[in-house]
N, C-alpha and C positions, 0 to 999 in steps of 0.2 A: 116292577121292572118287566118290560116285555121281552119275550124271547128274541134272540137273534137268529139269523140264517147263515150257516156256513155252507160253502159250495165246493165240491170236489168233482173232478172229471176222471173217470177210469176207462181204460181201453181193454177190449177183449173181443168176443164173438157173440153172435146171435144165431141160433140154429132152430129151424122149424121146417116141416114138410120136406125134409131131406136136403135142405140148402143151408149153407153157413155163410155168414157175412161178418166182416170186421166192423165193429161199432165203437163209438165213444159214448159213454153214458154219464149223465149228470147224477150226482149223489147230493142230496140235501140233508143237512143236519140242523134240526130246529131245537133250540134250548138256550140255556144260560151257562154260567160257569160251574153249576153243580149237577144239572141233569139235562138230558136231551133225548130226542128220538131220531132215528135214521129213516129217511124215505128212500126206499130201494137200496139193495145191496148187490151190485152187479158182478164185479170181477175180482176185486182185490181186498180181502178182509183186513189185511195188515194196514193198508193205506187208510182205510176208513177208521180202524181202531186207533191209529195214531192221531187222527183228527178228533176223535172222541176224548182221548186222553184219559184222565182219571175221573171224568164225569160218570154219573150213573146213567146207563142206557135204559130208558123205560120200555122201549119197544123198537122192533124193526117193522116199519109199516110198508107194505107192498102195494104199489099202485096197480099192479097186475102180476101175473105169474110167468111171463116169458122169461126164458133162462137168463137173458142179459139184464134182468131186474132182480132176480132172486137167487142167482147161482151161489153166492157166498152168504146168503141169509142165515142158514143153519150154523155155519162156522162163526159168524159174527155174533149171533144170538147166544151161542154156547159160551163164547169167550167172555161175555158180559153178564150171563145169566138173565137174559132178557127174552120175552116172548116174541114170536113172529105173528103178525096179524095180516090176514088175507081174506078177501071176500069169498064166500063158499062157492059161488058160481065159477070161480077160477081154479078150483081143485083139480079138475081134469087136466088143465094146462100145467099146474104145479107138478103133477105126477109124472109128466114127461121129463122133468129134471130131478125130482126128489121122490123116488118111489117108497123109500123106507122112513120118511120123516114127514110129519104133518105140521102145519102151522098150529100154534098153541091156542089162538083165538080167532074168531070170525069177525070180520068187519061187516057192519050192516049200514045201509043208507040211514042217515040221520044220527049215527053215533057221533059222540063228541069225545075227543081224546085231548086231555089237558097236559101241557108240558110247560114248565117255567111260568105258570100263570096264564098261559096263552092257549086258547081253544083251537083245535083242529077239527073241523066238521067234515064228516065223511059224506061224499056225494057219489052215489052209484052211477057210473057213466059207461054202460056197456057199449060195445061196438068194435073197439080194437081187440077186445077179448070179452067174454061174457061177464066176468067179475071185475072189470076195470073200475077203479074208483079214483076220485080226485080228493085232495084235502084242502079245504078252504079255511084260511085263517083271517077272519075279519079284522082283528086288531092289527095284523101285519099288512092288511090290504093286499093279500097274496093268495093265489090258488096254485097248488102243486098238481099239475095235470098229467104226469106220467106220459103215456103215448096217446092220450086222447086228443089233445089240442096242442099244436105247435105254432111257432112263428110261421105263418103262411098257410095254415090249414089243418085239417084233421089228420090223425094218425092213420097208418096203413090199414087197409081192410081186405087185402087180396089173398090172405092165407087162412088156414084152418082156424076155426073158432071166432072169426070176425065177420062183420056185416056193415056195409056202408050206410044203409038207411038208418040202422040203429045208432051208429056213431053220430050221424047228423042230428038225430033226435036228441041225443044226450047233450051235444054241444049247444043246440038251440035252446033246449028247455032247462038245462042245469048250469051251463057256464055263461052263455051270453046274457043271462038275466042278472049276473053279478054286476056291481058297479063298474063303470067304464074304466076307471083308473086302477082297477085291480091288476096287480102284476101276475103274469102267467109264467111260472117256473116249470120248465118242461123236462121230459125224460132224456132228451137229446137236443143238442144245439142251443141256439140263443133264446133268451127270454123275450116276452112280448107283453102286451096288455090286452084286456078284454076289449077296450075301445078301439085298438088297432085292428083286431081280428073281426069284430062284429060286422063291419060293412061288407065283408067278403063272403058271407054265408051263401048267398044265391050263386055266386061264381063257383063255389065248391060243389054245390048241388049240380049245376050245369055241367061241370067238368066230370062229375061222377067218380071222383077218387080223392 
């Protein structure tokens, strides 16, 4: 039996470079009736915990370390006795939110995390932040892109730790090479597919944002 994907939306704030914004975040729970992983833990540990229920939480997987994606990761991980996994290049960003707590394990490009018999492949996709990653589940024909790729274009690169050219390279080389019918489940907003986004790459580059 393949894993299923549960979807939550939580609301809170995102703060960086002295500015704070109200945001709604997607939370993705991948698993079956006995075990699961959580992809990003933004604002409300109790709401996420309720969705997990009595399942075993194998890990909290962070697409990147902006505070609106990891704020309640330690609380959620501690509640279920699960590790937090983050790419090492995002540790400086993580420290802006959690100075006294480190992720338990590092995510590396090419790692495979298995939940409910379904593989999640780690794709290092820097640009929105240095350690941003996506999780590709071939069996589910789905990629979880965090804030790297959205419906309508790349994630923001106008703040600290980000770079537009780098995110374009990541999207072109790591994401648009996936099958066209791959679902793109994002960190904010509506979902899309690789096939729907791929034709617009040159427009994004010309736009420069």
